[in-house]
Phi, psi and omega in degrees: 000333180297321179294326176294319177298318177298321179293328182275343184307319179298339181273346183283122180249154181296335180305325185254351186293331182266003180272150177283159182297322179294323176294317178298324180297315180294322176296319181294326177293328177286310181215113184282077180272140178299332179295325179290317178298317180296316179295322178293320179298319179298321181288328185265353187309306184296320177298318180297322177298314181297315180297313184290341179290345179278352186242139183247153173086003179258139182283155178302320180296315178296318179302314180294318180297313179293325178299312178297317180300313183285330175295315177301313179300313182295320178297322182285331188248003185294138167229166191279021180291333178216173176293149182297318182297323178294316179298311180298314182302318179296312182296314182293316179299318178298320178297314181293322177297316179299316181291321178296317178296321178297316178297316179296321177298316180297320179296314179298321180298318178297317180295314181294324177295321178296317179295320178299319178297319179295318179294319178299330179282355178104010180268095187249337181257165185301318184297313179294324180296312179297317180301321181290331183271333186278152177294160184283343188266028179278145173283169179300316181296319179297316179296314179298321178301314180300316180297312182294320179295323179292336177275358174099005179287145176275170186297324179296315180294319178298319178299319179294316182295318181279354180059049177226169180279166177296328179294322177296321177298318177300319179292322177298315180297320179297315178298318178297319179300318180293317182289325182274351178298327179292333177292326182288333184270358181266000000 
């Protein structure tokens, strides 16, 4: 958003810098001048940063674009029923919530589609499912650990079943994290 503010700075005129946001909104409704939008963005910049810090997974470029889009909308549609900052904050927060939910839906959809494909291939039980997801280079103990952990056993119980120490379980988990890290990066 900072780069957007830098891009808009040449449009900011002293004529509008001392005006309140509600006054700027009424002027913008009269004549949609880029100088009014730029001055309004400068005034709303810190609030937009605070609001967007509550949302994850959205790019800086998208945040700035949506901020300008919603600021333009708010300037055009503002009436004096509430403070302008309250109105803008509500509209902008709703946009970011909507986009975050859309992204989360897409992620869940991808995961569910992948699981559906595995089930269609005949992987219906837990053991085959885990086997399909895990890398091929696991040791017997690492594989057994994965199966037992997927069944809900805690590390102490797994250590007893595998007849190893808790420290060995810690080493198995460390090894698994390293081997499965490549799965996260693909």
